C-alpha positions in Angstrom: -3.7 36.9 0.1 -4.5 37.4 -3.6 -6.5 35.3 -6.0 -6.0 35.5 -9.7 -8.9 35.9 -12.0 -8.3 32.4 -13.2 -8.5 31.1 -9.6 -11.8 32.8 -9.1 -13.2 31.6 -12.4 -12.1 28.0 -11.6 -13.9 28.2 -8.3 -17.0 29.4 -10.0 -16.9 26.7 -12.7 -16.3 24.0 -10.0 -19.2 25.4 -8.0 -17.1 25.9 -5.0 -18.2 28.5 -2.6 -16.9 32.0 -3.4 -18.2 35.5 -2.9 -16.8 37.9 -5.4 -17.5 41.4 -4.0 -17.2 44.6 -5.9 -16.5 47.5 -3.4 -17.5 50.3 -5.7 -20.8 52.2 -5.6 -23.7 50.8 -7.6 -23.4 53.3 -10.4 -19.8 52.3 -11.0 -20.6 48.6 -10.6 -23.2 49.0 -13.4 -20.6 50.1 -15.9 -19.0 46.7 -15.9 -18.3 43.7 -13.6 -17.7 39.9 -13.7 -20.9 37.9 -14.3 -21.2 36.5 -10.7 -19.9 39.6 -8.9 -22.0 41.1 -6.1 -21.8 44.7 -5.0 -21.3 45.9 -1.4 -20.0 49.4 -1.4 -17.2 50.1 1.1 -19.4 52.5 3.1 -22.0 49.7 3.6 -19.7 46.9 4.7 -20.4 47.4 8.4 -24.2 47.1 7.9 -24.5 44.6 5.0 -21.5 42.2 5.0 -22.5 40.1 8.0 -26.1 39.9 6.7 -25.4 39.0 3.1 -22.3 36.8 3.9 -23.7 34.7 6.8 -20.7 32.3 7.1 -17.6 34.1 8.3 -15.3 31.4 7.0 -16.6 31.4 3.4 -14.1 32.5 0.8 -14.6 36.2 0.1 -12.7 37.9 -2.8 -12.8 41.7 -3.0 -11.8 44.1 -5.7 -12.2 47.7 -6.9 -11.1 49.5 -10.0 -8.1 51.2 -8.5 -10.0 53.6 -6.1 -8.1 52.4 -3.0 -11.1 50.6 -1.5 -9.5 47.3 -0.8 -7.3 48.0 2.2 -10.1 49.6 4.3 -12.5 46.9 3.3 -10.1 44.2 4.5 -9.8 45.9 7.8 -13.5 46.2 8.3 -14.2 42.6 7.2 -11.5 41.3 9.6 -13.1 43.3 12.4 -16.4 41.6 11.6 -14.8 38.2 11.9 -14.3 37.1 8.3 -11.2 34.9 8.0 -11.0 33.7 4.4 -10.3 37.1 2.7 -8.7 37.4 -0.7 -7.9 40.3 -3.0 -8.6 39.9 -6.8 -5.2 40.2 -8.4 -5.2 43.3 -10.6 -8.7 44.2 -9.6 -11.3 44.9 -12.2 -8.6 45.6 -14.8 -7.0 42.3 -14.0 -10.2 40.5 -14.8 -10.4 42.3 -18.1 -6.8 41.7 -18.9 -7.3 38.0 -18.4 -9.7 38.1 -21.3 -12.9 37.5 -19.3 -16.2 39.2 -19.9 -17.5 42.2 -18.1 -21.3 42.6 -17.7 -23.1 45.9 -17.4 -26.1 47.0 -15.4 -27.3 45.4 -12.1 -28.8 41.9 -11.4 -27.0 41.0 -14.7 -26.9 37.3 -14.5 -30.6 36.9 -13.7 -31.4 39.2 -16.6 -29.1 37.2 -18.9 -30.8 34.0 -17.7 -34.2 35.5 -18.6 -33.0 36.1 -22.1 -31.6 32.5 -22.3 -35.0 31.2 -21.2 -36.8 33.1 -24.0 -34.1 32.1 -26.5 -34.6 28.4 -25.7 -38.3 28.2 -24.8 -39.6 30.9 -27.3 -41.7 32.3 -24.5 -44.9 33.8 -26.2 -45.0 37.6 -26.2 -47.0 40.4 -27.6 -45.8 43.9 -28.5 -47.3 46.9 -26.7 -49.5 48.0 -29.7 -51.1 44.5 -29.9 -51.9 44.6 -26.2 -53.3 48.1 -26.5 -55.6 46.9 -29.3 -56.9 44.1 -27.1 -57.6 46.6 -24.3 -59.4 48.9 -26.8 -61.5 45.9 -28.1 -62.4 45.0 -24.5 -61.1 41.6 -25.2 -61.1 38.8 -22.6 -57.7 39.4 -21.1 -56.1 39.6 -17.7 -53.0 41.7 -17.3 -50.8 40.6 -14.4 -47.9 42.8 -13.3 -45.1 40.7 -11.9 -43.1 43.4 -10.2 -43.2 44.6 -6.6 -46.4 46.4 -5.7 -44.7 49.7 -5.2 -43.3 49.5 -8.8 -46.8 48.7 -10.1 -48.3 51.6 -8.2 -45.8 54.0 -9.6 -46.7 53.2 -13.2 -48.4 50.3 -14.8 -50.3 49.0 -17.8 -53.9 50.4 -17.6 -56.2 47.8 -16.2 -53.4 45.6 -14.9 -53.4 44.0 -11.4 -50.4 43.5 -9.2 -49.4 39.8 -8.9 -45.7 39.6 -7.9 -43.8 36.9 -9.8 -43.9 34.0 -7.3 -47.6 34.6 -6.8 -48.5 34.1 -10.5 -49.1 30.3 -10.6 -51.0 30.6 -7.3 -53.2 33.5 -8.4 -53.8 32.7 -12.1 -57.1 30.9 -11.6 -58.5 33.7 -9.5 -57.4 36.3 -12.0 -58.5 34.3 -15.1 -61.0 31.6 -14.0 -62.1 31.0 -17.6 -59.4 29.0 -19.5 -60.3 31.0 -22.6 -59.1 34.3 -20.9 -55.7 35.4 -22.3 -53.2 36.2 -19.5 -50.6 38.9 -20.3 -47.6 39.2 -17.8 -45.7 42.4 -17.7 -42.8 44.0 -15.8 -40.8 47.2 -16.5 -38.4 45.7 -18.9 -38.1 42.0 -20.0 -36.8 39.6 -17.3 -39.8 39.4 -15.0 -42.2 39.4 -17.9 -40.4 36.4 -19.5 -39.9 34.5 -16.2 -43.5 35.2 -15.1 -45.1 34.1 -18.4 -42.8 31.1 -18.7 -43.7 30.1 -15.1 -47.4 29.9 -16.1 -46.5 27.9 -19.2 -44.2 25.6 -17.3 -47.0 25.0 -14.7 -49.4 24.0 -17.5 -51.9 26.8 -16.8 -54.7 26.2 -19.4 -55.0 29.8 -20.5 -53.3 31.4 -23.4 -50.2 33.2 -21.9 -48.0 36.0 -23.2 -45.3 38.2 -21.9 -45.7 41.9 -22.7 -42.7 42.4 -24.9 -40.3 44.9 -23.4 -42.6 45.7 -20.5 -43.5 49.3 -19.6 -40.4 50.4 -21.5 -41.9 49.0 -24.7 -45.2 50.5 -23.8 -43.7 54.0 -23.4 -41.6 53.7 -26.5 -44.8 52.9 -28.4 -46.2 56.2 -27.3 -48.8 54.6 -25.1 -49.8 56.1 -21.8 -49.2 54.3 -18.5 -51.5 54.5 -15.5 -50.3 56.1 -12.4 -51.3 55.0 -8.9 -53.2 51.8 -9.6 -54.0 49.8 -6.5 -55.5 46.5 -7.8 -54.0 43.3 -6.3 -54.6 39.7 -7.3 -57.0 37.8 -5.2 -56.2 34.8 -3.1 -57.7 31.8 -5.0 -60.2 29.3 -3.5 -58.9 26.2 -1.7 -59.2 23.9 -4.7 -57.3 26.3 -6.8 -54.5 26.5 -4.2 -54.3 22.7 -4.2 -54.1 22.7 -8.0 -51.4 25.3 -8.0 -49.5 23.4 -5.4 -49.5 20.2 -7.6 -48.5 22.1 -10.7 -45.7 23.9 -9.0 -44.4 20.8 -7.3 -44.2 19.1 -10.7 -42.2 22.0 -12.1 -39.7 22.0 -9.3 -39.4 18.2 -9.6 -38.5 18.6 -13.3 -35.8 21.2 -12.3 -34.3 18.8 -9.8 -35.4 20.5 -6.6 -35.3 18.5 -3.4 -37.7 18.8 -0.5 -36.8 18.6 3.2 -38.6 18.4 6.5 -37.9 20.6 9.5 -35.7 17.9 11.1 -33.7 17.5 7.9 -33.3 21.3 7.8 -31.7 21.0 11.2 -29.1 18.7 9.8 -28.3 21.2 7.1 -28.1 24.0 9.6 -25.6 22.0 11.6 -23.1 21.8 8.6 -20.8 24.7 9.5 -18.7 24.2 6.4 -21.4 25.2 4.0 -23.1 28.6 3.7 -26.9 28.3 4.1 -29.4 30.9 3.0 -33.0 30.5 4.3 -35.6 32.6 2.5 -39.4 32.9 3.1 -40.6 33.7 -0.4 -44.0 35.2 0.6 -44.9 38.8 0.5 -43.7 41.0 3.4 -47.1 41.3 5.1 -47.5 37.6 5.2 -43.9 37.2 6.5 -44.4 39.7 9.2 -47.6 38.1 10.4 -45.8 34.8 11.1 -42.7 33.1 9.8 -40.4 30.2 10.6 -37.5 31.1 13.0 -34.2 31.7 11.1 -35.8 32.6 7.8 -35.4 35.9 6.0 -38.0 37.5 3.8 -37.3 37.5 0.0 -40.4 37.5 -2.1 -39.9 34.8 -4.8 -40.1 36.9 -8.0 -37.7 39.5 -6.7 -35.4 36.8 -5.3 -35.0 35.3 -8.8 -34.4 38.8 -10.2 -32.0 39.9 -7.4 -30.4 36.7 -6.4 -26.9 38.2 -6.7 -27.9 40.7 -4.0 -29.7 38.2 -1.7 -27.1 35.4 -2.0 -23.7 36.8 -2.9 -22.0 33.5 -2.0 -22.1 31.6 -5.3 -22.0 27.9 -4.6 -23.9 28.2 -1.3 -27.0 26.2 -0.4 -30.5 27.8 -0.5 -33.6 26.6 1.4 -37.0 28.2 0.6 -40.2 28.2 2.7 -43.8 29.0 1.9 -46.9 28.0 3.9 -48.8 27.2 0.6 -46.0 25.6 -1.2 -46.5 26.8 -4.8 -44.5 30.0 -4.4 -41.5 28.2 -3.0 -41.6 25.5 -5.6 -41.8 27.9 -8.5 -39.1 30.1 -7.1 -36.9 27.0 -6.5 -37.4 25.8 -10.0 -35.8 29.0 -11.4 -33.0 29.1 -8.9 -32.1 25.5 -9.7 -31.9 26.5 -13.4 -29.7 29.4 -12.4 -27.2 26.8 -11.0 -28.0 26.9 -7.3 -28.4 24.0 -5.0 -31.8 24.8 -3.7 -34.3 22.9 -1.5 -37.9 23.5 -0.5 -38.9 23.1 3.1 -42.2 21.3 3.7 -43.8 23.8 6.0 -44.0 22.3 9.5 -47.2 22.6 11.5 -45.7 22.2 14.9 -43.1 25.0 14.9 -43.9 28.2 16.8 -43.8 31.1 14.3 -41.9 34.4 14.8 -43.5 37.7 13.8 -42.3 41.1 12.6 -39.6 41.9 10.1 -36.3 40.1 9.7 -34.1 43.1 10.5 -32.5 43.2 7.0 -30.4 46.3 6.3 -31.8 48.6 3.7 -29.2 49.3 1.1 -31.5 51.4 -1.2 -30.4 54.9 -0.7 -29.6 57.6 -3.3 -25.9 57.8 -2.8 -24.0 56.2 -5.6 -27.2 54.5 -6.9 -27.5 53.4 -10.6 -30.4 55.1 -12.3 -32.3 52.2 -13.8 -33.7 53.0 -17.3 -36.9 51.1 -16.4 -37.8 52.9 -13.1 -40.1 55.8 -12.7 -41.7 57.9 -15.4 -38.9 60.4 -16.4 -36.5 58.2 -18.4 -35.1 59.4 -21.7 -36.3 57.3 -24.7 -32.8 56.8 -25.9 -31.8 55.3 -22.5 -34.8 53.0 -22.5 -34.0 51.8 -26.0 -30.4 51.3 -25.2 -31.3 49.2 -22.2 -33.6 46.9 -24.3 -30.8 46.5 -26.9 -28.4 45.6 -24.2 -30.7 42.9 -22.9 -31.1 41.4 -26.3 -27.3 41.0 -26.5 -27.0 39.1 -23.3 -27.4 35.6 -24.8 -24.4 36.1 -27.0 -22.4 37.5 -24.1 -23.2 34.5 -21.9 -21.9 32.3 -24.7 -18.7 34.2 -24.9 -18.2 34.1 -21.1 -18.9 30.4 -20.9 -19.0 30.1 -17.1 -22.6 30.3 -16.2 -23.8 26.7 -15.9 -27.5 27.7 -16.4 -30.0 25.2 -17.9 -33.5 25.6 -19.1 -36.2 23.0 -18.5 
């Protein structure tokens, strides 16, 4: 059965469940795709589809760009038990011919949302030379890197510490106990810097807060050296600071319209077989492996916001987040809600026996067909990095032209 581009767009606007799946390799996907498309290459369907599309009766719309990927994909998906399969009429060219926008790169709609946040909230930022000057002056600053730890260790701002995005509100007081200390949040490009800094602002952290404008890309383009192999991590705050972070984060999630559920109420949601339910534990992998609630998958909060198209391809699904300390889940939920998701936070139950170990997630991160991100590693051409920054700056206007996103900014 086919679905027209207008049918798919109508479903997205109505917030009906739909998974729009691009069957091409990531490098091809990054050249252009619909805003809410998710990418599962044909060769990965057997290992990824059942994991990323947990309800076999959810509507799934697949497409390619004329490479002949659709027929074998349908066969594999049917074998896996998917029953509501549709083909996008005309494929990628059909979407373009309908007059709809195509977005480049990966994790595009989260990145576009980050630009929208800065556009509306005027998130404070400092350019790389200004931060370098503060470092040279030995100013009272704390540089907090909001990326995954492995990204931070690869290359980072000298003197920065690793505090992945969902940990920022929780760890801010330990990193900068003096309210006069200036906090600078960085990532590799723009999105996680903006979301991280705005998280601290939204939570009312008393310190002056800035994003590092354009992240490590901006740092490199300014001719400033990055540090390789840093290992510093943010400390766990004292108990009273955890309580303070919990209160602040809960207030932010409340303003974003996030609801909270008990373990018994989650059971009722799990029983609704007509809705797709994603359940994510937003803590770091080591904490998840040490003990997590049964049925939850690990998706550290900052990365979940950045990579939500990968983690939850079924747009219109329901998301429940868990975190034993609360603040990480509430902050993550506040952003997912603004991204248009129905998201709830589970009040961590004391009586439930925890599972241990990993969640068994397939690892899609190979080298075959992978898009070379201009912000990864240390060997990127300056022209590619500048082009990437220019592209991000144009996303607000592209969202306006597309008109389907439904994002809001608190």
